[in-house]
Gaussian input, Z-matrix of N, CA and C with variables (Angstrom, degrees):
# hf/3-21g

backbone

0 1
 N
 C     1     B1
 C     2     B2     1     A1
 N     3     B3     2     A2     1     D1
 C     4     B4     3     A3     2     D2
 C     5     B5     4     A4     3     D3
 N     6     B6     5     A5     4     D4
 C     7     B7     6     A6     5     D5
 C     8     B8     7     A7     6     D6
 N     9     B9     8     A8     7     D7
 C    10    B10     9     A9     8     D8
 C    11    B11    10    A10     9     D9
 N    12    B12    11    A11    10    D10
 C    13    B13    12    A12    11    D11
 C    14    B14    13    A13    12    D12
 N    15    B15    14    A14    13    D13
 C    16    B16    15    A15    14    D14
 C    17    B17    16    A16    15    D15
 N    18    B18    17    A17    16    D16
 C    19    B19    18    A18    17    D17
 C    20    B20    19    A19    18    D18
 N    21    B21    20    A20    19    D19
 C    22    B22    21    A21    20    D20
 C    23    B23    22    A22    21    D21
 N    24    B24    23    A23    22    D22
 C    25    B25    24    A24    23    D23
 C    26    B26    25    A25    24    D24
 N    27    B27    26    A26    25    D25
 C    28    B28    27    A27    26    D26
 C    29    B29    28    A28    27    D27
 N    30    B30    29    A29    28    D28
 C    31    B31    30    A30    29    D29
 C    32    B32    31    A31    30    D30
 N    33    B33    32    A32    31    D31
 C    34    B34    33    A33    32    D32
 C    35    B35    34    A34    33    D33
 N    36    B36    35    A35    34    D34
 C    37    B37    36    A36    35    D35
 C    38    B38    37    A37    36    D36
 N    39    B39    38    A38    37    D37
 C    40    B40    39    A39    38    D38
 C    41    B41    40    A40    39    D39
 N    42    B42    41    A41    40    D40
 C    43    B43    42    A42    41    D41
 C    44    B44    43    A43    42    D42
 N    45    B45    44    A44    43    D43
 C    46    B46    45    A45    44    D44
 C    47    B47    46    A46    45    D45
 N    48    B48    47    A47    46    D46
 C    49    B49    48    A48    47    D47
 C    50    B50    49    A49    48    D48
 N    51    B51    50    A50    49    D49
 C    52    B52    51    A51    50    D50
 C    53    B53    52    A52    51    D51
 N    54    B54    53    A53    52    D52
 C    55    B55    54    A54    53    D53
 C    56    B56    55    A55    54    D54
 N    57    B57    56    A56    55    D55
 C    58    B58    57    A57    56    D56
 C    59    B59    58    A58    57    D57
 N    60    B60    59    A59    58    D58
 C    61    B61    60    A60    59    D59
 C    62    B62    61    A61    60    D60
 N    63    B63    62    A62    61    D61
 C    64    B64    63    A63    62    D62
 C    65    B65    64    A64    63    D63
 N    66    B66    65    A65    64    D64
 C    67    B67    66    A66    65    D65
 C    68    B68    67    A67    66    D66
 N    69    B69    68    A68    67    D67
 C    70    B70    69    A69    68    D68
 C    71    B71    70    A70    69    D69
 N    72    B72    71    A71    70    D70
 C    73    B73    72    A72    71    D71
 C    74    B74    73    A73    72    D72
 N    75    B75    74    A74    73    D73
 C    76    B76    75    A75    74    D74
 C    77    B77    76    A76    75    D75
 N    78    B78    77    A77    76    D76
 C    79    B79    78    A78    77    D77
 C    80    B80    79    A79    78    D78
 N    81    B81    80    A80    79    D79
 C    82    B82    81    A81    80    D80
 C    83    B83    82    A82    81    D81
 N    84    B84    83    A83    82    D82
 C    85    B85    84    A84    83    D83
 C    86    B86    85    A85    84    D84
 N    87    B87    86    A86    85    D85
 C    88    B88    87    A87    86    D86
 C    89    B89    88    A88    87    D87
 N    90    B90    89    A89    88    D88
 C    91    B91    90    A90    89    D89
 C    92    B92    91    A91    90    D90
 N    93    B93    92    A92    91    D91
 C    94    B94    93    A93    92    D92
 C    95    B95    94    A94    93    D93
 N    96    B96    95    A95    94    D94
 C    97    B97    96    A96    95    D95
 C    98    B98    97    A97    96    D96
 N    99    B99    98    A98    97    D97
 C   100   B100    99    A99    98    D98
 C   101   B101   100   A100    99    D99
 N   102   B102   101   A101   100   D100
 C   103   B103   102   A102   101   D101
 C   104   B104   103   A103   102   D102
 N   105   B105   104   A104   103   D103
 C   106   B106   105   A105   104   D104
 C   107   B107   106   A106   105   D105
 N   108   B108   107   A107   106   D106
 C   109   B109   108   A108   107   D107
 C   110   B110   109   A109   108   D108
 N   111   B111   110   A110   109   D109
 C   112   B112   111   A111   110   D110
 C   113   B113   112   A112   111   D111
 N   114   B114   113   A113   112   D112
 C   115   B115   114   A114   113   D113
 C   116   B116   115   A115   114   D114
 N   117   B117   116   A116   115   D115
 C   118   B118   117   A117   116   D116
 C   119   B119   118   A118   117   D117
 N   120   B120   119   A119   118   D118
 C   121   B121   120   A120   119   D119
 C   122   B122   121   A121   120   D120
 N   123   B123   122   A122   121   D121
 C   124   B124   123   A123   122   D122
 C   125   B125   124   A124   123   D123
 N   126   B126   125   A125   124   D124
 C   127   B127   126   A126   125   D125
 C   128   B128   127   A127   126   D126
 N   129   B129   128   A128   127   D127
 C   130   B130   129   A129   128   D128
 C   131   B131   130   A130   129   D129
 N   132   B132   131   A131   130   D130
 C   133   B133   132   A132   131   D131
 C   134   B134   133   A133   132   D132
 N   135   B135   134   A134   133   D133
 C   136   B136   135   A135   134   D134
 C   137   B137   136   A136   135   D135
 N   138   B138   137   A137   136   D136
 C   139   B139   138   A138   137   D137
 C   140   B140   139   A139   138   D138
 N   141   B141   140   A140   139   D139
 C   142   B142   141   A141   140   D140
 C   143   B143   142   A142   141   D141
 N   144   B144   143   A143   142   D142
 C   145   B145   144   A144   143   D143
 C   146   B146   145   A145   144   D144
 N   147   B147   146   A146   145   D145
 C   148   B148   147   A147   146   D146
 C   149   B149   148   A148   147   D147
 N   150   B150   149   A149   148   D148
 C   151   B151   150   A150   149   D149
 C   152   B152   151   A151   150   D150
 N   153   B153   152   A152   151   D151
 C   154   B154   153   A153   152   D152
 C   155   B155   154   A154   153   D153
 N   156   B156   155   A155   154   D154
 C   157   B157   156   A156   155   D155
 C   158   B158   157   A157   156   D156
 N   159   B159   158   A158   157   D157
 C   160   B160   159   A159   158   D158
 C   161   B161   160   A160   159   D159
 N   162   B162   161   A161   160   D160
 C   163   B163   162   A162   161   D161
 C   164   B164   163   A163   162   D162
 N   165   B165   164   A164   163   D163
 C   166   B166   165   A165   164   D164
 C   167   B167   166   A166   165   D165
 N   168   B168   167   A167   166   D166
 C   169   B169   168   A168   167   D167
 C   170   B170   169   A169   168   D168
 N   171   B171   170   A170   169   D169
 C   172   B172   171   A171   170   D170
 C   173   B173   172   A172   171   D171
 N   174   B174   173   A173   172   D172
 C   175   B175   174   A174   173   D173
 C   176   B176   175   A175   174   D174
 N   177   B177   176   A176   175   D175
 C   178   B178   177   A177   176   D176
 C   179   B179   178   A178   177   D177
 N   180   B180   179   A179   178   D178
 C   181   B181   180   A180   179   D179
 C   182   B182   181   A181   180   D180
 N   183   B183   182   A182   181   D181
 C   184   B184   183   A183   182   D182
 C   185   B185   184   A184   183   D183
 N   186   B186   185   A185   184   D184
 C   187   B187   186   A186   185   D185
 C   188   B188   187   A187   186   D186
 N   189   B189   188   A188   187   D187
 C   190   B190   189   A189   188   D188
 C   191   B191   190   A190   189   D189
 N   192   B192   191   A191   190   D190
 C   193   B193   192   A192   191   D191
 C   194   B194   193   A193   192   D192
 N   195   B195   194   A194   193   D193
 C   196   B196   195   A195   194   D194
 C   197   B197   196   A196   195   D195
 N   198   B198   197   A197   196   D196
 C   199   B199   198   A198   197   D197
 C   200   B200   199   A199   198   D198
 N   201   B201   200   A200   199   D199
 C   202   B202   201   A201   200   D200
 C   203   B203   202   A202   201   D201
 N   204   B204   203   A203   202   D202
 C   205   B205   204   A204   203   D203
 C   206   B206   205   A205   204   D204
 N   207   B207   206   A206   205   D205
 C   208   B208   207   A207   206   D206
 C   209   B209   208   A208   207   D207
 N   210   B210   209   A209   208   D208
 C   211   B211   210   A210   209   D209
 C   212   B212   211   A211   210   D210
 N   213   B213   212   A212   211   D211
 C   214   B214   213   A213   212   D212
 C   215   B215   214   A214   213   D213
 N   216   B216   215   A215   214   D214
 C   217   B217   216   A216   215   D215
 C   218   B218   217   A217   216   D216
 N   219   B219   218   A218   217   D217
 C   220   B220   219   A219   218   D218
 C   221   B221   220   A220   219   D219
 N   222   B222   221   A221   220   D220
 C   223   B223   222   A222   221   D221
 C   224   B224   223   A223   222   D222
 N   225   B225   224   A224   223   D223
 C   226   B226   225   A225   224   D224
 C   227   B227   226   A226   225   D225
 N   228   B228   227   A227   226   D226
 C   229   B229   228   A228   227   D227
 C   230   B230   229   A229   228   D228
 N   231   B231   230   A230   229   D229
 C   232   B232   231   A231   230   D230
 C   233   B233   232   A232   231   D231
 N   234   B234   233   A233   232   D232
 C   235   B235   234   A234   233   D233
 C   236   B236   235   A235   234   D234
 N   237   B237   236   A236   235   D235
 C   238   B238   237   A237   236   D236
 C   239   B239   238   A238   237   D237
 N   240   B240   239   A239   238   D238
 C   241   B241   240   A240   239   D239
 C   242   B242   241   A241   240   D240
 N   243   B243   242   A242   241   D241
 C   244   B244   243   A243   242   D242
 C   245   B245   244   A244   243   D243
 N   246   B246   245   A245   244   D244
 C   247   B247   246   A246   245   D245
 C   248   B248   247   A247   246   D246
 N   249   B249   248   A248   247   D247
 C   250   B250   249   A249   248   D248
 C   251   B251   250   A250   249   D249
 N   252   B252   251   A251   250   D250
 C   253   B253   252   A252   251   D251
 C   254   B254   253   A253   252   D252
 N   255   B255   254   A254   253   D253
 C   256   B256   255   A255   254   D254
 C   257   B257   256   A256   255   D255
 N   258   B258   257   A257   256   D256
 C   259   B259   258   A258   257   D257
 C   260   B260   259   A259   258   D258
 N   261   B261   260   A260   259   D259
 C   262   B262   261   A261   260   D260
 C   263   B263   262   A262   261   D261
 N   264   B264   263   A263   262   D262
 C   265   B265   264   A264   263   D263
 C   266   B266   265   A265   264   D264
 N   267   B267   266   A266   265   D265
 C   268   B268   267   A267   266   D266
 C   269   B269   268   A268   267   D267
 N   270   B270   269   A269   268   D268
 C   271   B271   270   A270   269   D269
 C   272   B272   271   A271   270   D270
 N   273   B273   272   A272   271   D271
 C   274   B274   273   A273   272   D272
 C   275   B275   274   A274   273   D273
 N   276   B276   275   A275   274   D274
 C   277   B277   276   A276   275   D275
 C   278   B278   277   A277   276   D276
 N   279   B279   278   A278   277   D277
 C   280   B280   279   A279   278   D278
 C   281   B281   280   A280   279   D279
 N   282   B282   281   A281   280   D280
 C   283   B283   282   A282   281   D281
 C   284   B284   283   A283   282   D282

   B1=1.4486
   B2=1.5193
   B3=1.2904
   B4=1.4555
   B5=1.5204
   B6=1.3006
   B7=1.4568
   B8=1.5101
   B9=1.3162
   B10=1.4527
   B11=1.5310
   B12=1.3276
   B13=1.4672
   B14=1.5142
   B15=1.3171
   B16=1.4593
   B17=1.5234
   B18=1.3160
   B19=1.4621
   B20=1.5201
   B21=1.3133
   B22=1.4615
   B23=1.5310
   B24=1.3131
   B25=1.4603
   B26=1.5238
   B27=1.3295
   B28=1.4676
   B29=1.5285
   B30=1.3229
   B31=1.4673
   B32=1.5221
   B33=1.3232
   B34=1.4657
   B35=1.5233
   B36=1.3251
   B37=1.4655
   B38=1.5253
   B39=1.3339
   B40=1.4675
   B41=1.5281
   B42=1.3151
   B43=1.4665
   B44=1.5237
   B45=1.3220
   B46=1.4675
   B47=1.5250
   B48=1.3186
   B49=1.4690
   B50=1.5260
   B51=1.3332
   B52=1.4726
   B53=1.5198
   B54=1.3164
   B55=1.4625
   B56=1.5240
   B57=1.3266
   B58=1.4644
   B59=1.5238
   B60=1.3427
   B61=1.4561
   B62=1.5178
   B63=1.3299
   B64=1.4617
   B65=1.5187
   B66=1.2971
   B67=1.4527
   B68=1.5257
   B69=1.3048
   B70=1.4621
   B71=1.5225
   B72=1.3008
   B73=1.4610
   B74=1.5257
   B75=1.3161
   B76=1.4597
   B77=1.5168
   B78=1.3173
   B79=1.4542
   B80=1.5224
   B81=1.3151
   B82=1.4626
   B83=1.5193
   B84=1.3055
   B85=1.4540
   B86=1.5208
   B87=1.3128
   B88=1.4632
   B89=1.5294
   B90=1.3300
   B91=1.4758
   B92=1.5293
   B93=1.3232
   B94=1.4609
   B95=1.5317
   B96=1.3301
   B97=1.4649
   B98=1.5302
   B99=1.3386
   B100=1.4610
   B101=1.5287
   B102=1.3260
   B103=1.4673
   B104=1.5200
   B105=1.3307
   B106=1.4642
   B107=1.5257
   B108=1.3440
   B109=1.4764
   B110=1.5241
   B111=1.3330
   B112=1.4705
   B113=1.5214
   B114=1.3267
   B115=1.4626
   B116=1.5243
   B117=1.3339
   B118=1.4734
   B119=1.5239
   B120=1.3234
   B121=1.4665
   B122=1.5229
   B123=1.3398
   B124=1.4569
   B125=1.5168
   B126=1.3413
   B127=1.4694
   B128=1.5252
   B129=1.3261
   B130=1.4705
   B131=1.5369
   B132=1.3104
   B133=1.4638
   B134=1.5236
   B135=1.3298
   B136=1.4693
   B137=1.5275
   B138=1.3198
   B139=1.4682
   B140=1.5220
   B141=1.3264
   B142=1.4674
   B143=1.5241
   B144=1.3163
   B145=1.4638
   B146=1.5253
   B147=1.3306
   B148=1.4740
   B149=1.5297
   B150=1.3240
   B151=1.4641
   B152=1.5208
   B153=1.3172
   B154=1.4594
   B155=1.5254
   B156=1.3148
   B157=1.4677
   B158=1.5251
   B159=1.3205
   B160=1.4581
   B161=1.5308
   B162=1.3273
   B163=1.4598
   B164=1.5252
   B165=1.3242
   B166=1.4660
   B167=1.5274
   B168=1.3256
   B169=1.4689
   B170=1.5219
   B171=1.2867
   B172=1.4694
   B173=1.5288
   B174=1.3292
   B175=1.4730
   B176=1.5209
   B177=1.3251
   B178=1.4634
   B179=1.5259
   B180=1.3325
   B181=1.4609
   B182=1.5174
   B183=1.3116
   B184=1.4769
   B185=1.5243
   B186=1.3182
   B187=1.4669
   B188=1.5273
   B189=1.3194
   B190=1.4644
   B191=1.5266
   B192=1.3101
   B193=1.4547
   B194=1.5306
   B195=1.3297
   B196=1.4670
   B197=1.5362
   B198=1.3098
   B199=1.4639
   B200=1.5220
   B201=1.3141
   B202=1.4679
   B203=1.5271
   B204=1.3258
   B205=1.4613
   B206=1.5126
   B207=1.3407
   B208=1.4726
   B209=1.5249
   B210=1.3168
   B211=1.4695
   B212=1.5288
   B213=1.3186
   B214=1.4674
   B215=1.5213
   B216=1.3248
   B217=1.4665
   B218=1.5238
   B219=1.3309
   B220=1.4640
   B221=1.5241
   B222=1.3302
   B223=1.4568
   B224=1.5234
   B225=1.3272
   B226=1.4655
   B227=1.5153
   B228=1.3099
   B229=1.4537
   B230=1.5328
   B231=1.3203
   B232=1.4637
   B233=1.5233
   B234=1.3252
   B235=1.4635
   B236=1.5256
   B237=1.3038
   B238=1.4628
   B239=1.5242
   B240=1.3185
   B241=1.4634
   B242=1.5224
   B243=1.3359
   B244=1.4616
   B245=1.5276
   B246=1.3249
   B247=1.4662
   B248=1.5262
   B249=1.3231
   B250=1.4624
   B251=1.5283
   B252=1.3311
   B253=1.4636
   B254=1.5248
   B255=1.3141
   B256=1.4642
   B257=1.5264
   B258=1.3262
   B259=1.4763
   B260=1.5217
   B261=1.3297
   B262=1.4638
   B263=1.5230
   B264=1.3246
   B265=1.4633
   B266=1.5348
   B267=1.3186
   B268=1.4687
   B269=1.5271
   B270=1.3200
   B271=1.4739
   B272=1.5121
   B273=1.3432
   B274=1.4571
   B275=1.5120
   B276=1.3116
   B277=1.4616
   B278=1.5236
   B279=1.3146
   B280=1.4597
   B281=1.5204
   B282=1.3080
   B283=1.4742
   B284=1.5057
   A1=108.13
   A2=114.49
   A3=118.51
   A4=110.18
   A5=114.48
   A6=120.89
   A7=111.13
   A8=114.31
   A9=120.74
   A10=112.73
   A11=117.18
   A12=119.84
   A13=109.61
   A14=115.16
   A15=120.80
   A16=109.64
   A17=115.66
   A18=122.77
   A19=109.04
   A20=115.60
   A21=119.01
   A22=107.74
   A23=116.48
   A24=119.36
   A25=109.79
   A26=116.98
   A27=120.47
   A28=111.01
   A29=117.36
   A30=120.41
   A31=110.95
   A32=116.99
   A33=120.60
   A34=111.07
   A35=116.89
   A36=120.62
   A37=110.39
   A38=117.45
   A39=120.77
   A40=110.81
   A41=117.67
   A42=121.83
   A43=110.32
   A44=116.69
   A45=121.11
   A46=109.89
   A47=117.48
   A48=121.25
   A49=110.98
   A50=116.68
   A51=119.75
   A52=111.33
   A53=116.13
   A54=120.23
   A55=111.70
   A56=116.44
   A57=120.80
   A58=111.91
   A59=116.44
   A60=119.58
   A61=112.12
   A62=115.42
   A63=120.79
   A64=109.70
   A65=115.58
   A66=121.18
   A67=107.84
   A68=116.12
   A69=121.71
   A70=107.24
   A71=116.45
   A72=120.76
   A73=109.16
   A74=115.96
   A75=120.59
   A76=108.06
   A77=116.56
   A78=122.21
   A79=107.48
   A80=115.51
   A81=119.25
   A82=110.13
   A83=115.87
   A84=122.10
   A85=109.34
   A86=115.86
   A87=119.34
   A88=107.05
   A89=117.86
   A90=118.85
   A91=112.26
   A92=116.92
   A93=120.13
   A94=111.09
   A95=116.73
   A96=120.41
   A97=110.51
   A98=116.22
   A99=120.48
   A100=110.56
   A101=116.32
   A102=119.80
   A103=110.44
   A104=116.38
   A105=119.62
   A106=111.50
   A107=117.02
   A108=121.45
   A109=110.62
   A110=116.34
   A111=120.11
   A112=111.01
   A113=116.53
   A114=119.86
   A115=111.22
   A116=117.06
   A117=121.13
   A118=111.21
   A119=116.87
   A120=120.90
   A121=112.16
   A122=117.26
   A123=120.83
   A124=116.03
   A125=117.03
   A126=118.92
   A127=109.27
   A128=117.83
   A129=120.17
   A130=110.26
   A131=116.25
   A132=120.67
   A133=111.64
   A134=117.85
   A135=120.69
   A136=111.24
   A137=117.02
   A138=121.33
   A139=109.64
   A140=116.97
   A141=121.00
   A142=110.26
   A143=117.15
   A144=120.66
   A145=111.62
   A146=116.41
   A147=120.22
   A148=110.98
   A149=117.00
   A150=119.99
   A151=111.11
   A152=117.25
   A153=120.29
   A154=111.07
   A155=117.03
   A156=120.46
   A157=110.40
   A158=116.65
   A159=120.90
   A160=110.73
   A161=117.00
   A162=120.06
   A163=111.93
   A164=118.19
   A165=120.81
   A166=109.66
   A167=116.84
   A168=121.23
   A169=110.56
   A170=116.10
   A171=121.92
   A172=110.69
   A173=115.78
   A174=119.74
   A175=111.82
   A176=117.26
   A177=120.82
   A178=112.05
   A179=116.95
   A180=120.91
   A181=114.08
   A182=118.27
   A183=120.88
   A184=113.35
   A185=117.54
   A186=119.65
   A187=110.77
   A188=116.65
   A189=119.48
   A190=113.63
   A191=117.84
   A192=120.93
   A193=108.68
   A194=117.23
   A195=118.64
   A196=111.82
   A197=114.95
   A198=121.47
   A199=109.67
   A200=115.92
   A201=120.53
   A202=113.05
   A203=117.53
   A204=121.10
   A205=114.08
   A206=117.34
   A207=119.73
   A208=109.92
   A209=115.92
   A210=120.19
   A211=110.57
   A212=116.10
   A213=119.93
   A214=112.30
   A215=117.16
   A216=120.79
   A217=112.46
   A218=116.97
   A219=120.59
   A220=113.74
   A221=116.45
   A222=119.57
   A223=113.18
   A224=117.55
   A225=121.08
   A226=108.67
   A227=115.75
   A228=120.66
   A229=109.09
   A230=117.43
   A231=119.43
   A232=110.42
   A233=115.32
   A234=118.93
   A235=108.51
   A236=116.43
   A237=120.88
   A238=109.08
   A239=116.35
   A240=121.04
   A241=110.56
   A242=116.39
   A243=120.54
   A244=111.28
   A245=117.31
   A246=121.21
   A247=111.22
   A248=116.02
   A249=120.37
   A250=110.26
   A251=116.00
   A252=121.15
   A253=110.46
   A254=117.45
   A255=121.39
   A256=110.31
   A257=116.77
   A258=120.51
   A259=111.42
   A260=116.22
   A261=119.81
   A262=110.30
   A263=117.17
   A264=121.07
   A265=110.70
   A266=117.05
   A267=121.44
   A268=112.02
   A269=117.28
   A270=120.39
   A271=112.22
   A272=116.75
   A273=120.79
   A274=112.72
   A275=117.16
   A276=121.19
   A277=112.99
   A278=118.13
   A279=120.73
   A280=112.29
   A281=117.29
   A282=120.68
   A283=111.08
   D1=150.02
   D2=-178.08
   D3=-135.66
   D4=168.54
   D5=178.21
   D6=-84.57
   D7=-164.65
   D8=-174.73
   D9=-73.97
   D10=-23.46
   D11=179.38
   D12=-147.14
   D13=157.23
   D14=179.85
   D15=-75.33
   D16=140.26
   D17=176.53
   D18=-131.40
   D19=146.41
   D20=169.59
   D21=-81.20
   D22=165.88
   D23=175.89
   D24=-61.89
   D25=-39.49
   D26=179.69
   D27=-62.03
   D28=-41.66
   D29=177.87
   D30=-64.35
   D31=-43.74
   D32=-179.97
   D33=-62.52
   D34=-42.48
   D35=179.43
   D36=-64.74
   D37=-40.25
   D38=178.87
   D39=-62.66
   D40=-39.62
   D41=178.11
   D42=-64.90
   D43=-43.98
   D44=178.75
   D45=-63.92
   D46=-44.09
   D47=-179.21
   D48=-60.01
   D49=-45.95
   D50=178.78
   D51=-60.09
   D52=-45.77
   D53=-177.42
   D54=-67.42
   D55=-35.54
   D56=-179.12
   D57=-82.49
   D58=-11.23
   D59=-177.99
   D60=67.23
   D61=32.51
   D62=-177.41
   D63=-126.78
   D64=158.83
   D65=173.51
   D66=-91.47
   D67=113.67
   D68=179.53
   D69=-131.24
   D70=132.36
   D71=-179.38
   D72=-117.21
   D73=133.61
   D74=174.68
   D75=-91.71
   D76=126.15
   D77=177.68
   D78=-120.62
   D79=116.50
   D80=-179.67
   D81=-80.46
   D82=130.83
   D83=177.39
   D84=-97.13
   D85=152.06
   D86=171.88
   D87=-69.66
   D88=160.58
   D89=177.24
   D90=-55.09
   D91=-37.20
   D92=179.96
   D93=-67.88
   D94=-42.80
   D95=178.35
   D96=-63.32
   D97=-42.45
   D98=-179.95
   D99=-62.43
   D100=-44.98
   D101=179.01
   D102=-61.72
   D103=-44.02
   D104=178.58
   D105=-59.38
   D106=-42.17
   D107=178.12
   D108=-61.17
   D109=-46.40
   D110=-179.09
   D111=-62.63
   D112=-45.54
   D113=179.64
   D114=-62.81
   D115=-39.09
   D116=178.76
   D117=-64.81
   D118=-28.04
   D119=178.14
   D120=-85.22
   D121=-1.39
   D122=176.12
   D123=96.51
   D124=7.44
   D125=178.05
   D126=-71.92
   D127=143.59
   D128=176.68
   D129=-64.00
   D130=150.01
   D131=-178.90
   D132=-59.36
   D133=-36.85
   D134=179.44
   D135=-62.14
   D136=-38.11
   D137=178.02
   D138=-68.55
   D139=-44.13
   D140=178.68
   D141=-59.38
   D142=-42.50
   D143=178.53
   D144=-65.88
   D145=-41.70
   D146=179.58
   D147=-64.05
   D148=-42.24
   D149=178.30
   D150=-65.07
   D151=-39.91
   D152=177.22
   D153=-63.62
   D154=-37.25
   D155=176.58
   D156=-63.81
   D157=-43.19
   D158=178.61
   D159=-61.60
   D160=-45.40
   D161=-178.89
   D162=-71.57
   D163=-27.12
   D164=174.96
   D165=-62.76
   D166=-39.66
   D167=175.55
   D168=-60.27
   D169=-44.00
   D170=179.92
   D171=-63.56
   D172=-46.57
   D173=-179.74
   D174=-63.48
   D175=-30.80
   D176=-178.28
   D177=-71.64
   D178=-16.33
   D179=-179.60
   D180=86.98
   D181=-2.02
   D182=-177.34
   D183=-70.71
   D184=-16.44
   D185=179.13
   D186=-120.47
   D187=25.10
   D188=-176.25
   D189=-91.95
   D190=-7.83
   D191=179.27
   D192=-86.50
   D193=125.96
   D194=178.63
   D195=-56.00
   D196=141.50
   D197=-179.89
   D198=-106.98
   D199=174.16
   D200=-176.71
   D201=-101.65
   D202=23.94
   D203=-177.73
   D204=-61.07
   D205=-39.42
   D206=179.10
   D207=-62.27
   D208=-45.54
   D209=179.15
   D210=-60.26
   D211=-44.24
   D212=-178.61
   D213=-66.68
   D214=-43.05
   D215=-174.85
   D216=-82.32
   D217=-43.22
   D218=-173.79
   D219=-102.30
   D220=-11.74
   D221=178.77
   D222=73.19
   D223=22.74
   D224=178.06
   D225=-147.42
   D226=163.91
   D227=176.60
   D228=-70.98
   D229=150.48
   D230=177.02
   D231=-69.87
   D232=153.13
   D233=175.81
   D234=-84.71
   D235=160.42
   D236=177.01
   D237=-67.81
   D238=146.43
   D239=178.75
   D240=-57.28
   D241=-38.76
   D242=178.44
   D243=-58.29
   D244=-40.40
   D245=178.72
   D246=-66.52
   D247=-41.38
   D248=177.57
   D249=-61.28
   D250=-46.80
   D251=-178.54
   D252=-62.56
   D253=-40.86
   D254=178.18
   D255=-60.86
   D256=-42.89
   D257=178.75
   D258=-62.67
   D259=-44.60
   D260=-179.29
   D261=-66.13
   D262=-42.96
   D263=-179.75
   D264=-60.35
   D265=-35.51
   D266=179.84
   D267=-64.34
   D268=-21.66
   D269=178.47
   D270=-80.57
   D271=-10.60
   D272=-177.40
   D273=85.56
   D274=11.28
   D275=-175.82
   D276=-59.48
   D277=-29.34
   D278=-177.34
   D279=-109.61
   D280=20.50
   D281=-179.89
   D282=-82.28

């Protein structure tokens, strides 16, 4: 499921940082760096490979177009990511 518009990870992090009132920087890792990080944290190699495959799809742009899953499942248009982030921030989740 997706929101109303496509966002990069950097855009999403910037929105979260603004809402949380914090300085947060998104740093993209190469697939090899990401796998190394996952393995260092104790994730199984099969999981690291599966996650890299998922993110390769994302990087390729093939899944960057918003879909209509929210409309189909919930019967309403998706809310903007900014609105979602504002709601979560109001709960104190990022304090």
